[in-house]
N, C-alpha and C positions, 0 to 999 in steps of 0.2 A: 448520755448515750456514746459520746464522742469518747469519755474518758474509760468507759470498759473495753471500747477498741483499743486505745492506746496500750491499755494495762494488758490486754492481749495480746496487741503485737510486741510487745516489751518482752512477755514471756516466752512468745516463739522463738524470737530473733535470739535472745539470751541463750535458750537452750539449744540454740541452733537446729531447731525443728523444720524451719523455714527460712528463706532469706527474705530481706525488705523489700526487692523487687517481686518475689513471690505475692507476698501478703498484698503491697499495692494492686497487683494484678485482681487478687481476689476482691479488693475493695472497687477496683473499675469495673467490674463485672456485674457486682452488687448495685454499684450506680447505673449502669446501664439498663440491666435486665430485671432489677430487685432481687427479692428472697431475702432469705436468712442466709448472713456472713457463716456461720457454721457448715451448713449445709454447702454452700459454696467453694471452700475450701477442702471438704471432703470429695467434693463432686469434680474438682481439678487435681485429685489426687497428689495434694500438696501435705495431705494429713491424715492417718486413721481416726475412725469413731473414739476407740478407747483411750488412745494418745490426747486425742483433743479433748475427751471428757476431763482427763487427770489435770488438763492445762486450765480449763475453763473452772474447775473446782478449785485451784490454786489462785488463778486470776480473781474471782470474784468473791473469794471465801466461803464457797458452797460447800456443803458435804455432797461427796459421790455416794451414789446408791446402786445397791445390786437388788433391782427389783424384781429378778426372778425367784430370790428365795423368800421372799415377803408375802405373808399370809393378810391381803387386805379385805377390811369389812365389807360385805356385799351392799351395806347400806350407804356407804362413804361411795362406794363406785356408782350410784345411782344419781349422785350429786353433780356428775357432767354425763351429758348423752355422748353415745359410743362415736357418733358422726363428728360431735367436737373433739373429743379423745384423738381419734382418728387424723384427721385433718391438723391438729395442731402439733400431735407427738407429743401428748402430756397422758399421764395418768395420777389421779387422785390417790393418795396414800394413806394419809390420817386426817383425824379432825381433831384440834383442840380448842373448846371454846370458840372463837369466831375466825379461828386461823386454821386454814385449811395448806396441808404438806401436800406438793403437787411435783412428783417426778417430770422434768423435762429433757427433751433434747436438745433444745436449745433455750437455756436460762437468759440468753443476752436479748431476747427477744421480748422488750417490754409491752409490745403492742400486746401479744398473746396474753402476758400477765393481765393486762388491764382487760381483757375483753372478757376472762374467765372470772375477773373480780366482781365485773358486771354482771355475767351470768349468774353466778355463785351468789353474790352478795357477802361473801367472806374475804378475809384479808389472805393474801397469798404468800405462803414460805415455799420458796422454790428449791429443788434438788436436783442435781446431775444425775441423769438414767441414759443409757447407749439406747440409740434408734431403734436396734433390732429388739432390744430387751421389753421395750416399751410397747412395740409392737404383739410381740407374743402376749405379752401381760393383757393388751388390750383384747386380744380373741380367746384369752381363758376365762377373762372376767365379764365378758358381755356375750352369755350365749342366750338371752333370753328370744332375741331379734330372729335367730336362725331357727330357733323351736317353733315361734309364730308363724313364719313363712311356712314351715313344714305343714302346719296344721290346715293351711288354706287348702280346701278342696278346689276341684273343677266345676266351675259354675254351671257347664253345662250338663255334668252328672246331676247336680242339686234341681237342677230344675227338671229335669226329666222324673226324678224321684216323686215332684210335688205335681207334676202334671199326671204321672201313674196314679196318684191317689185322686185326684180330681175324676178321672175316668172311673175308678173303683167305686167312689161314693153314686156316681149315677149323674152327677153336678154337670159334666160335661155335655151330655146329650141334652140337658133341659136347657144350658147355653142355647146349643146348636139348634134346638127347636124352635128356641124364642128367637134368634136371629134370623130364620128360614121364615118365620111367620111375620117379621117384620115389628117385633114388639120389644123396643129399645126399654122401656120402662121396666118390662121383666127382667131383661139382661142387668141394667144398673141394679135392680132390688137383688140379684143375686152378688152383688159387689161384697154384701153384709157375710158372705158364706165364708165359714175358716180358710178351706182350700184357696180362694181366691186371694183372700189376704194374705195368706201365709206366701202365696206366689209374688205378688207384688213387694211384699218387704222382703223377701230374698233376694230380689233384682235389685233393689235399692241396698241392700245389707252388702251383697258380694262386688258393688260398683265401689263401695267405699273401702273393703278389705282389699279388693284390686286397684287400691289407690287412682281411681279413675277420677276426671275431674270434669265429665257429663256424661248422662245415660241418652239414649238414642232409644226411643221406642215409636217403631216406623211401620205402619200399615204398607204393604206392599198388595198385590194383586190376588194373591192365593194364600198369602202366609204373612206374619207378623217379624218383624225383623229386630235384636236386641244388639244393640252396639254400646260399647264403652270408650270414651275418649281417655287412653292412657298415655302419662308422658307426652302429650300432645299429638299422637296418632288415634285415629279412631279404628278401633278393633271389633269384628261380629265377634260378638259371642254366642248368640244363638238364633235361631229361627224355630219359631213355634205357628201352631195352627192358628189360622185370622178365627176363629170362633173365640179365643182366649181376647182378643183386642178389646174390644167393649168393655168388657167388666173390670180389666185391667185399668184403661184408661178411666172408667168411672171412679174407679176406687183412687186413683190419685188426683181426681177431682176433687172427692170427698174430703181427703186428708189437708187439701189444699184450700178448704173453702171457695169453690169454684161452683159455678152454675154446671150441674151435671146434665142438664136437659139441653144446654145451648153447643149445638154441634157447628154452627155454620160460621161463627165469629172467633177470632184467636182470643185465649184469655190469659191471663198472667196472675201466678199466685206463690205462695210458699208455705211450706212446714218445716219443722222440726222433728227430728226423731233420736232417739238412743241407740248407739252402737255398744254392742258388748255389755251393756247393763251400766255404761259410766260415760260414754264418750258421747258427747251432745254434738251432732252434725246440723247445720242448715241446710235445706235445698230450696232452690228458685225456680218455679216452674212455666213453662211457657208449653200453650196447648196451641197446635195449628192445625187448622182446615186442610188437607190435601185432596186429591181425586181418589183416593182409596180408602179415606177416612183421617181419625185426627191423628197428627204427628205432636211427641210429647217429648220435649227434652229437658232434663232435668241437670240444672246446674249445681256441683257440689259446692258446698262453702262449710270447710272446718271451722267450727267456732273455738277450737283449741288455738290459743294466741300465742302459745310458749313459741311459735315458730317465727311470730313476727319480732324477729332479732335482726337489727342492722348488720352484726356482726356476724350473723351466720349466712348472709345472703350470697356469700362466696366472692365479693368485692375485692379488687387486686387492693393492698395495703396503703398504697401511696393514694389510689384514688378513694377509698374510705376514709381516710385521714383527712383529705380536703373536703368532701362532702359533709362529715361531721362538723366540719369548721364553719360550713355555709351553714349546716342546719342550726347553730347555735346563736346564729344573728339574730340582732331584735326585729328586724323586718326585711324583706325582698322575698323573690320568689324561687323555688326548685320547682321543677319541671319534668316530669317523666314522661318517656315517651317510646312506641313501638308499638306493633300491631297489637289485634285483639289476643288473650290468652300469653302474653309475654311476662306477664307478673309486675306490670306497672303498679295496680292496687297493692299487691304486698307489700313493694319498694315503701310506697309513701304511707301506709301504715305504720311500718318499720321505721321509718324516720319519726311519723307522729309518736309512737311509742317511746324513742331515744330522747324527745324532744318533751314529753309530757312531765307533769308534776303539778302537784296542788295547787301553786302559786298563778298557774297560768289558765288562761280561760280558753278552751279550742271546743270549735266549732266545724263539723263537715257538713258537707252537701251533697248528696251522691242521687245516684240514682240504678239502682237501688244501695241502699247500706247494706254492705257484703260482709263486713266482721263489726262485731259490736265490742264499744271499748268502753271499760268502766271510767266513769268521772269525764266522758267525752260529752259534748250535744249532739248529736246525729241528725240530722235532716234528712227526710225520705222524699225527693220532689216527684210532685204527681201533675204532669202537663195537662191531664184533662179537667183539672179543676182551679188551671190557673196557679199552679205553684210550681213555676218553673226555675232554672238554675239563677236569672238575673233577677228575680223577683225574690227568691230565698236570699242571695246576698248581699241585696240591697236593706233587708231585714237584718238579717246577721250584723252587717256594720253598725247599728244601732246598738247593739248589744255588747259593745266595748269588748272584743274579742282581742286575744293575743296571737293566736294562730288560727287560721282558716284551712282545712282542707276541700279543693271543690273536686268531685269524682273526674269528672272530663271537660276539658274547654272545647264546647260542638260550636260557639258562633263568635263574631264580632264582638257581641254586647257583653257575653261572658268575660270574655280577654280582655275589654277594656275595663269593666269592673275590678277583676283579678289584681291587672296593672295596676289601678290608681290605689286598691287597699295594699299590694305593697311598699308603694309609693307614700302611704300616709299612716306608714307604724306599724304594719301588720307582716308577719311571716306567713306566706300563703304557698301550699304546696297544691300541686295539680298534674294533669297527663293531658300530651297531645298525643293524635295519632299520626305521627311522622316517622320515617324509617332510621334517619340519623341523629345523632344531636346537633350538629349544625344544621341541619334542614330545618329543626325547628324555629331557627331564628328566623330563617325565611320565611317558613310559613307565618309567623307572628306579624313581619313585615307584611304580607301578603293581604292578611285578616285586617290592616288596617293600623297597626301600632306604630308609632313612628319610631325610627331608629332611637334617638335621644333617651325614650321613654322605657325602651327595651334594657338599655346600658343601665339606666337607674334604677330598674327595678329586679332583672333576673340574676341570681346569682349563679346557678347551675344547673347543667340538664343533662340528666341520666337517660341516655338510649340502652336499651336493651332487649335481649332474647334469652328462652331457653334451651338448652342442648339436651337431649338423653344420656342421660349416665350410663357407664359402662356397668353390666352387672358384676356387682362383686364375688357371687358367686361362682362362674364361669370366665372369669378376667383372665386373658393369657397374652404374654409379650409376644411381638415379632420384630424383625429389624425393618425401617422403611428401605426401600429401594433407592437410588442415585436422581431417579425421576422424581421422588416427592419430596427428598431433601430440598432439591432446588426450586420445587413448582411452590413449597409451601417455607421457603428461604429457613431452614430448620438450624442452619447452622449458627444464625443469629439469635438463636432461642438456646442451644445445647453449650454447653462450653467449648472453648475455640479447638482444645486437643482432643475432642472426642472422635471417635474414629467409628464407632458404631452404636447407631442412632435407632435407641428402641422406643417403640411405643407399645400400645396396648389395643386389644379389642375383646368384644365377648364370645363365645363359641354357640352360645345361645343354650339355656336349661330351661325345666320346668317352672323355676321361680321366675324369669322374665318372659315366659309365652315364646320361647326359642328366638328370642328377637337378639340376645344379647348385650339389652339395654334394661336397666331398672331404676326409674326416679328421675330426677333433673337438675342441671346445674346450670346456674345463671352466668350468662358473659354479659359484659357491659362498656359502654365507653364513657366516658363523664366530661363533661365540658364544661370547665370552671372560666367564669366571666373574668380573665385578667386585664390590666389595662391595654394588652396589644389585640385582645381578642374586641375590649370594647373601641378601640380606635377602628378597628375594619367592620366593627357594625353599624358605627357613626358614619362610614364613608360606601355603605349600604355595598359592602362585599358579597362575593358570589360565596356558596357551600363550599366549593374545592377548596378557595384561599381560607376560609373560616377553618376549616379542616385541617389543612396543611401546619398554618399557624398554631393551633393547638396540640397538635402532636409534638412541633419542635417545642412548646411548653413543656411536654409530658404527657399528654394524653394517651391512654394506650385505646388504638381500636376494638370494635367487638371482635373483629377477624384477628387480630394480634392476642388478645384477650382469650378466645377460644383455642388458639395455636398452643399457647402458655397453656391451658387444662387439658388440652390432648398430651402434651409432653408430659403433663404430670400424672397422666393416667384415670384422669376424671372421664373423658369422654373420648371421641376418634375424629379423625381428620374428615371422615366423610361426613361426620353430623355439622361440623364446623361451616365444610362445604357446600351444604344443604341450607342451611340457616342464614349463613352471612355472606355477603358479597365482598368481592376483589377491593383491598385496598389499592386506589388510585396512588401510582407512583409520584 
């Protein structure tokens, strides 16, 4: 990597495109804030994109390409997802045998080349393209996603159509009469009728199409409310007559193999369905009796494991590299921490997928199993039968595992077994409910683990949150005020000579339900157990001191990661403020 920089510097200075002082300034900027050297040179107005592309071509011996004039095979385009192409500013051009030719805005970035190699399984032949040309080509060759978005109907309109069908067939009156007479059994029998099945299936399918993570079917005093959790925010979708509540709940119980005659106790179940004829989606079901009837919550678990890719989680490049180094260690513990719904499970599974190989014996113990992975032994704990986390772990350790994933550490006994497993030659992955990476260390001490055991077992702690992503269809730039610049210290993130601090926001459109947000992006802080951190843990230092030292060692906090992503145009400063706390100076 150093030789590439040296060659680039040699050509830039030889041809008098840039002074040695300016090049050193760009390197210092990269060292301080990270990022791609080529982008930093352009951002600092030291050189334009076209000239830089010519210099890179000469310095690296790579051919430049005018991608605007090429006609790319649509099948080759499908090799790389649009999100990956946009994030890395790359475009697949041609495929010859196992060699994929890739147009890149920054061919100096070995990190991107390695990621694409792992993602596609092909050997990569990079060529140089202008960023603006690549962006236009991406928009030209990835039209399918937009078409799919346009085909999504308003869920309320769909529900109204089906309810009208129920009224027209007379089934509505039958359900109403049965409820008024107190004949619940008759109501439940009606759940086998086509209109009720269609309405229930539509509620479920619309949730998947809307990219919801949870569905809430809630009885109120006189109505039934349908709500979806989309991008972490609960949104009311529709209110229906309460007459439909019993048959819909009963229908969900039937497909989840629950007792439809039980209305007084909570029940947990699960079912799987196929969306759009090919997409398998798993649903975790909980039924809870309330004052106005049974409330049903469906957790949507997408079984498409293609997104379980550690390179696609949005980790900052340096942090990701350090995390990968920890993941390939033969033993030790990696912890993910954060509140419910912050993406901890996805991170753990992505690490698991990264280290998975036929030579390794991998076992997970979870409550419940959320993603099913081929070749991995997964244990679903059942506390009512005595199959708890500690009991499962003791048995697992007798199965000679290489890697163990514990869904969640909830008590001291589980933590004690996990630490001992990490010390006796196993790689252990697990999660804790703490707010910060440094806070996890203090939590472990409070749960009775001695500091010297923590130092000997823990490799890294990943704290994370999920922010709403700006909708790409209604995204617009705006200039930050001086108050915002000072409050978030944007001068530290933007180049030093920046005079106009441009950020982004969503205006609101149909595709994002007028919110300005669509999808989510993760922010993280990764605490690596360096010698300095271990010394502090041994001395029982507090959370503030641990965090301060970790930042000095290069850890980027969640607030800093969030601000960086806002500057990139992925999210807004409002989202960063909503989800993260102010860093103490």
